[in-house]
GUNUTOR-184597 format. One record per residue (C-alpha): residue in one letter; x, y, z. Coordinates in pm, whole numbers, padded with zeros to 5 digits, always signed. Example, Ala and Ser with C-alpha at 12.3 -4.5 7.8 and 13.67 -1.06 7.14 Angstrom:
REM GUNUTOR-184597
a+01230-00450+00780
s+01367-00106+00714
This chain:
REM GUNUTOR-184597
x+00000+00000+00000
x+00121+00353-00081
x+00259+00563+00201
x-00029+00810+00168
x-00357+00640+00261
x-00643+00626+00510
x-00711+00342+00751
x-01062+00307+00893
x-00990+00154+01234
x-01322+00153+01419
x-01691+00235+01375
x-01929+00316+01656
x-02219+00067+01672
x-02481+00327+01775
x-02387+00627+01558
x-02196+00683+01236
x-01883+00793+01424
x-01551+00664+01290
x-01197+00622+01419
x-00933+00652+01151
x-00570+00716+01066
x-00465+00932+00772
x-00112+00872+00649
x+00057+01169+00482
x+00413+01217+00366
x+00488+01421+00678
x+00324+01201+00933
x+00007+01038+01056
x-00312+01223+01147
x-00526+01038+01398
x-00895+01105+01335
x-01134+01253+01434
x-00902+01555+01421
x-00932+01931+01458
x-00695+02146+01251
x-00591+02484+01394
x-00619+02756+01132
x-00293+02923+01029
x-00428+03124+00738
x-00115+03324+00656
x+00141+03066+00759
x+00090+03120+01132
x-00166+03024+01392
x-00222+03364+01553
x-00067+03386+01898
x+00092+03039+01891
x+00452+02929+01849
x+00484+02608+01644
x+00643+02444+01947
x+00336+02530+02156
x+00110+02376+01893
x+00310+02055+01916
x+00288+02061+02296
x-00094+02074+02291
x-00122+01794+02036
x-00181+01968+01701
x-00126+01709+01430
x-00194+01924+01123
x-00263+02289+01055
x-00450+02470+00779
x-00299+02746+00566
x-00464+02942+00287
x-00377+02965-00081
x-00540+03305-00143
x-00355+03488+00133
x-00015+03328+00069
x-00059+03379-00307
x-00095+03754-00247
x+00158+03789+00036
x+00444+03698+00047
x+00384+03506-00278
x+00410+03133-00333
x+00721+03171-00550
x+00908+03331-00261
x+00794+03062-00019
x+00906+02793-00264
x+01249+02958-00310
x+01292+02962+00066
x+01231+02589+00098
x+00852+02559+00109
x+00592+02654+00366
x+00699+02397+00625
x+01051+02537+00642
x+00930+02896+00605
x+00708+02872+00914
x+00908+02612+01109
x+00641+02341+01106
x+00743+01984+01021
x+00402+01818+01055
x+00131+01800+00787
x-00020+02114+00634
x-00357+02130+00458
x-00410+02426+00226
x-00755+02563+00149
x-00782+02633-00224
x-00860+03004-00184
x-01212+02966-00317
x-01387+03080-00001
x-01175+03395+00028
x-01208+03487-00340
x-01583+03441-00345
x-01622+03648-00028
x-01480+03950-00213
x-01823+04039-00353
x-01798+04314-00615
x-01419+04276-00629
x-01443+03948-00821
x-01601+03804-01136
x-01669+03433-01187
x-01672+03256-01521
x-01607+02905-01646
x-01233+02961-01651
x-01209+03070-01289
x-01220+03397-01101
x-01082+03742-01182
x-01047+03944-00864
x-00893+04252-00709
x-00660+04204-00415
x-00801+04324-00085
x-00447+04447-00009
x-00371+04682-00297
x-00647+04643-00555
x-00420+04465-00804
x-00595+04237-01055
x-00536+03861-01033
x-00677+03548-01192
x-00730+03230-00992
x-00828+02916-01181
x-00835+02550-01080
x-00496+02505-01243
x-00344+02808-01071
x-00483+02702-00732
x-00330+02355-00761
x+00004+02497-00881
x+00019+02743-00591
x-00063+02474-00334
x+00197+02240-00478
x+00463+02513-00478
x+00388+02579-00111
x+00456+02211-00044
x+00114+02132+00101
x+00054+01775+00218
x-00324+01793+00164
x-00443+02001-00131
x-00802+02114-00177
x-00979+02136-00512
x-01085+02484-00625
x-01457+02542-00586
x-01718+02808-00516
x-01846+02834-00161
x-02216+02896-00222
x-02372+03157+00008
x-02684+03097+00214
x-02953+03158+00122
x-02915+03092-00251
x-03171+03000-00516
x-03190+02646-00644
x-03105+02762-00997
x-02788+02939-00887
x-02692+02655-00654
x-02728+02402-00936
x-02527+02617-01179
x-02249+02678-00928
x-02234+02316-00811
x-02208+02188-01168
x-01927+02435-01239
x-01742+02333-00923
x-01769+01973-01046
x-01602+02067-01374
x-01338+02260-01184
x-01276+01950-00970
x-01198+01751-01285
x-00955+02021-01395
x-00791+02020-01051
x-00725+01649-01074
x-00586+01685-01426
x-00359+01971-01312
x-00211+01772-01026
x+00163+01707-01054
x+00268+01621-00697
x+00152+01262-00650
x+00282+01257-00292
x+00031+01522-00184
x-00324+01412-00109
x-00595+01582-00318
x-00942+01631-00169
x-01257+01710-00365
x-01519+01942-00212
x-01890+01860-00213
x-02118+02157-00275
x-02494+02171-00341
x-02603+02438-00097
x-02894+02336+00124
x-03055+02110-00135
x-03015+01740-00043
x-03046+01611-00401
x-02780+01855-00525
x-02554+01754-00235
x-02590+01387-00328
x-02534+01462-00698
x-02216+01655-00617
x-02089+01376-00390
x-02155+01111-00654
x-01977+01315-00920
x-01669+01367-00707
x-01655+00998-00617
x-01670+00911-00988
x-01376+01145-01054
x-01185+00988-00764
x-01004+01181-00490
x-00786+01090-00192
x-01040+01246+00044
x-01367+01436+00037
x-01478+01758+00203
x-01817+01914+00268
x-01803+02281+00173
x-02067+02550+00194
x-02167+02477+00555
x-02156+02714+00853
x-02246+02998+00616
x-02545+03126+00809
x-02775+02824+00826
x-02900+02697+01161
x-02742+02392+01323
x-03029+02157+01241
x-03000+02235+00871
x-02624+02193+00885
x-02660+01850+01043
x-02927+01752+00791
x-02687+01831+00505
x-02421+01615+00671
x-02670+01329+00704
x-02770+01363+00339
x-02411+01371+00214
x-02164+01178+00430
x-02317+00832+00363
x-02258+00889-00009
x-01882+00922+00040
x-01642+00625+00040
x-01586+00450+00371
x-01215+00413+00298
x-01147+00785+00247
x-01122+01070+00499
x-01420+01307+00529
x-01355+01670+00609
x-01631+01913+00710
x-01495+02259+00638
x-01528+02565+00858
x-01720+02431+01157
x-01743+02540+01437
x-01860+02516+01792
x-01767+02224+02019
x-02127+02102+01975
x-02085+02115+01597
x-01775+01898+01617
x-01931+01637+01844
x-02240+01613+01623
x-02035+01598+01303
x-01825+01315+01448
x-02147+01130+01534
x-02255+01165+01171
x-01934+01018+01030
x-01698+01312+00974
x-01325+01283+01039
x-01161+01625+01005
x-01250+01983+01097
x-01115+02337+01099
x-01248+02667+01228
x-01119+03008+01333
x-01358+03008+01628
x-01116+02899+01903
x-00848+03149+01800
x-01078+03440+01710
x-01286+03400+02025
x-00969+03385+02233
x-00861+03725+02102
x-01203+03858+02201
x-01183+03720+02555
x-01420+03426+02506
x-01290+03095+02641
x-01419+02741+02592
x-01463+02517+02896
x-01631+02189+02979
x-01909+02400+03134
x-01957+02609+02818
x-01826+02947+02709
x-01669+03188+02957
x-01627+03561+02889
x-01312+03652+03078
x-01388+04026+03052
x-01674+03998+03303
x-01625+04180+03633
x-01711+03866+03832
x-01364+03727+03753
x-01173+04029+03887
x-01072+03845+04206
x-01119+03487+04089
x-00806+03287+04171
x-00929+02972+03998
x-00828+02841+03655
x-01032+02887+03338
x-01142+02523+03356
x-01065+02312+03666
x-01078+01995+03455
x-00834+02122+03191
x-00469+02019+03209
x-00331+02279+02969
x-00042+02502+03072
x-00268+02805+03108
x-00513+02634+03342
x-00227+02492+03549
x-00046+02822+03595
x-00276+03124+03553
x-00588+03248+03727
x-00907+03390+03580
x-00826+03714+03761
x-00488+03744+03589
x-00631+03660+03246
x-00902+03920+03296
x-00638+04178+03396
x-00437+04103+03082
x-00744+04134+02861
x-00863+04457+03025
x-00510+04598+02988
x-00501+04505+02618
x-00183+04305+02671
x-00058+04079+02390
x-00014+03799+02642
x-00393+03785+02684
x-00434+03665+02325
x-00143+03423+02359
x-00271+03253+02675
x-00637+03257+02572
x-00553+03106+02234
x-00335+02839+02391
x-00621+02731+02617
x-00893+02737+02351
x-00692+02531+02104
x-00594+02287+02380
x-00964+02249+02461
x-01057+02175+02099
x-00770+01930+02052
x-00852+01756+02382
x-01217+01729+02274
x-01116+01537+01963
x-00856+01331+02151
x-01134+01231+02391
x-01356+01131+02100
x-01077+00916+01959
x-01021+00745+02293
x-01393+00684+02332
x-01416+00532+01984
x-01118+00309+02064
x-01297+00194+02379
x-01639+00159+02217
x-01788+00429+02444
x-01849+00719+02206
x-02223+00735+02283
x-02145+00779+02652
x-01876+01036+02570
x-02124+01236+02364
x-02387+01221+02639
x-02135+01323+02905
x-02030+01621+02693
x-02384+01763+02717
x-02456+01648+03073
x-02141+01810+03207
x-02231+02139+03043
x-02576+02134+03195
x-02437+02040+03537
x-02156+02296+03543
x-02328+02586+03369
x-02370+02779+03695
x-01993+02813+03717
x-01981+03051+03423
x-02332+03204+03414
């Protein structure tokens, strides 16, 4: 068997949850796995060594941002993104589609790709499936994403069908443009909030054949029930022997529910962005460290958390740092939030290994209900 492959190790007998192992050229990713977001070649507020310490197996970087600054050619000349940012574990690169399509009036879509103006200096650029793949390969990505359009919500059925069909054609072009056979290439299922279009997109991508499959166009404004319904309509149509990546979600509840529905990989800016805004994740729920009630609180963020921040710093100190607008506030808050997310997925993996995922899922909710008074 080739070095790059996915092993399905365990399936939960009461849900669709899966335990897997994704082999990449730069190491193994144990799934279910959360990927910290390092959009511009850095996870904000975190040294690479700190990411390793809290158990990060893979990080996500972004083609659009690195394409514009500092430029993929420069990164390639300097030894690739791993060397550039001092990270020797796997990197997944988003294709840039989400960022380009969020530019609104600054971009124009056609069959060839997208013409857009840089949000940095207004310069005109063209991003096509072929360019996206070439940029990702020059960065040295271990997991490359196909170029697609992230469909907004709400969107009409007619537009959703047109866009999904075009993304399918772009997926074929992405596979044809691939040159680095040691990098894994994932296709992205679209289809908006229409179950039949989701299934059609999934079937088309499977017929093309990819190393893994992602669900795009979720967490774009729909409610959680609709998000989960789209997962339920799509994930069973994807191969059992390939990794399944739900892009851009989300809350701890989103991750637990996506795991229960058969997803393997996740990313989201929520733990890092919320940390910079003073919102911390705990086993009791969210905690806003800026609240006056924590001014003299000598306890840790989360008494059940073993991260460095919870072992060494009080809520009172973290509140002081945040109120004082100190850089260290973002550093410590981010460290804790990412540790929480990574621990959540490590716990899911352990539960799947032990055959106790249903109990783990139930305990996740019961503990929040029981401990909510601590942070309310």
